[in-house]
C-alpha positions as CSV (number, residue, x, y, z in Angstrom):
1,M,8.5,-11.9,1.0
2,S,7.5,-13.5,-2.3
3,E,3.8,-13.3,-1.8
4,R,2.0,-10.8,-4.1
5,F,-0.5,-8.2,-3.0
6,Q,-2.9,-5.9,-5.0
7,Q,-5.6,-3.3,-4.5
8,R,-9.1,-4.8,-4.2
9,N,-11.2,-4.1,-7.3
10,E,-14.2,-2.5,-5.6
11,L,-12.2,0.5,-4.2
12,V,-12.3,4.0,-5.5
13,S,-9.2,6.2,-5.1
14,T,-8.3,9.7,-5.8
15,D,-5.5,12.2,-5.0
16,M,-6.6,15.1,-2.8
17,D,-4.0,17.7,-2.0
18,G,-1.1,15.2,-2.1
19,E,-2.9,12.5,-0.1
20,T,-4.4,9.4,-1.6
21,V,-7.9,8.9,-0.4
22,T,-9.4,5.5,-0.9
23,M,-13.1,4.6,-0.4
24,S,-14.4,1.1,0.1
25,L,-17.8,1.1,-1.6
26,H,-18.6,-2.2,0.2
27,E,-17.6,-1.1,3.7
28,G,-18.7,2.6,3.2
29,E,-15.4,3.8,4.8
30,Y,-12.6,5.9,3.5
31,F,-8.9,5.9,4.2
32,G,-6.2,8.5,3.7
33,L,-2.7,7.5,2.6
34,G,0.0,10.2,2.6
35,G,3.6,10.3,1.7
36,V,5.2,6.8,1.3
37,G,1.8,5.2,1.9
38,G,0.4,6.9,-1.2
39,M,3.4,5.7,-3.2
40,V,3.0,2.2,-1.9
41,W,-0.8,2.4,-2.7
42,A,0.0,3.4,-6.3
43,M,2.4,0.4,-6.7
44,L,-0.3,-1.9,-5.4
45,A,-2.4,-1.1,-8.5
46,N,-0.6,-4.2,-9.9
47,P,0.4,-7.3,-8.1
48,V,3.6,-6.6,-6.2
49,T,5.7,-8.3,-3.5
50,A,6.9,-6.7,-0.2
51,A,10.4,-7.1,-1.5
52,E,9.6,-5.1,-4.6
53,L,8.0,-2.4,-2.5
54,C,11.1,-2.2,-0.3
55,A,13.4,-2.1,-3.3
56,R,11.7,1.0,-4.6
57,I,11.4,2.7,-1.2
58,T,15.0,2.2,-0.2
59,T,16.0,3.6,-3.5
60,E,14.0,6.8,-3.1
61,F,14.2,7.3,0.7
62,D,16.9,7.2,3.3
63,V,15.7,4.1,5.1
64,S,17.5,0.8,5.8
65,T,16.2,-2.4,4.2
66,A,15.5,-3.9,7.7
67,T,13.4,-0.9,8.7
68,C,11.6,-0.9,5.4
69,E,10.8,-4.6,5.5
70,R,9.4,-4.3,9.1
71,D,7.3,-1.2,8.2
72,I,6.0,-2.6,4.9
73,A,5.0,-5.8,6.6
74,A,3.0,-3.8,9.2
75,F,1.4,-1.6,6.5
76,L,0.4,-4.5,4.3
77,T,-1.1,-6.2,7.4
78,E,-3.1,-3.1,8.1
79,L,-4.3,-2.8,4.5
80,L,-5.3,-6.5,4.6
81,D,-7.1,-6.1,7.9
82,N,-9.1,-3.2,6.4
83,N,-9.9,-5.2,3.2
84,L,-8.1,-2.7,1.0
85,I,-5.8,-5.2,-0.6
86,R,-5.8,-8.9,-1.4
87,R,-3.3,-11.6,-1.8
88,C,-2.7,-12.7,-5.3
């Protein structure tokens, strides 16, 4: 969990009624990220590891480290698959 991830530069994001909406100018698609997803997205503005994401999430939410690690790994994979983040 030492690999770093960061938002791709060509994306545009904004907050809309508590949900982060991100648009890929290259793909012409938009994605909505609410709750914890929006918090993770904000942290991905700078290079960050999955472990750093989980450290913050487990501090702010009632979730076990094991559950957080599993969920963050799946979320990062989804973001990578949709070309929303990159490996640093």
